[in-house]
N, C-alpha and C positions, 0 to 999 in steps of 0.2 A: 776524834771524833766531839770534842770540845768547840772544837773551830769550824766547823761543821754547823753546828748548832746555831751558833752563836752569826755565822752567817747568814743562815735560813733565816732568822730574826730580824735581820739588817735588811736582807732582800724584802720578805714581807714588811714589813714597815714603810720603807719604802714605795711597795707598791698599793698601799693602802693611802699613803697620802700624798700619792701624785693620784691616785684615782679621780680625786674631788677637784684636782686642778684641771678643769673644761675648759679649753679653748671655744672662744663664741665670734665667729665675725659680723663685723659689720654688715649690712645689709645697706645697698645700693641701689637705687634702680631710678633710670629717667636723666634730665640736663640737668647738672647742677647751671645752674643760672645767675649770672650776676647782677643783682641789681643796678649796678650802672647801666650793666647793657640791657636790661628791662626797660630803664626809664628811657633808651634810647630810640624805643619803637615808638612811632607817633602816626596819627591819621596821615595817609597818604603818600607811605612807605609802598615800595612795591616788595613781592614774594622773598625774588633774591636778596633785595636789602638785608628782608626779615632773617632770611635761612643765613646771612651771612653773620648777624649781627646773635643770632642766640642758637642757629647748626639747624639739624635736621627735626623737626617734630614727632615726638611720642606717637601723637596718632595725627594719621590724615585716614579720613573715612570719605570713602570713593562716593557715599549718597549725599556728602554734603562740604562738597569740595571749595565751600566757602570758609571753612573754618580749620584751624591748625590749631593743636593742643599741646602743648609739654608741661606734665609730669617728672615731679622730683620727689624723691620717697628718701631718707638715710635715716640708718636706726644703729648706735654704738652697739658693738656687742652684748654686754652687760647692759645695758641701759631698758629701761623703760619707754623713753622720751625719743620722740622719732620725729624728724623733721621733715614737715611736707611743706608740698608748694605746686599749686596748680594755674596756669595762664592760656589763657583762649584769646589767639587770635582771629580775628573776623575779617574775611576780605569782600568789597566789592569786585568782582573779575579780579584784578589783579593788584589792587591798592587796598591798605588796611582802610577798613573802617570804624573798627574798634578794638579796643587792647583791654580784657577782663583779668584785673593781678589778684591773684592769691583767691582761686576762687572754692567756696567749700564743697566739697562733697554730699551732694544729696541722695539718699538710700532714695530707691525706685521702688 
């Protein structure tokens, strides 16, 4: 009887201590772009060259075929600090016209 009450106390203590240890997942969305690859995108490149360097864009709008958006968001599990990145590549027909780096999100 004494061993079972001691064992019950140990199990209860372990359960209470374990309940406070909640694992939080890292949240990662979008394309992780290396700065060296982003810097290689220049005016005059074709769409296929941009796709080779940066990958498939996160957003392609069928109403605005001249724009590709590359978004990236990463927040480590228990951290409140998140890494944001938004790059927009503008095209004239099939050729890069402009690259906007680290665009700020603007609420509408």
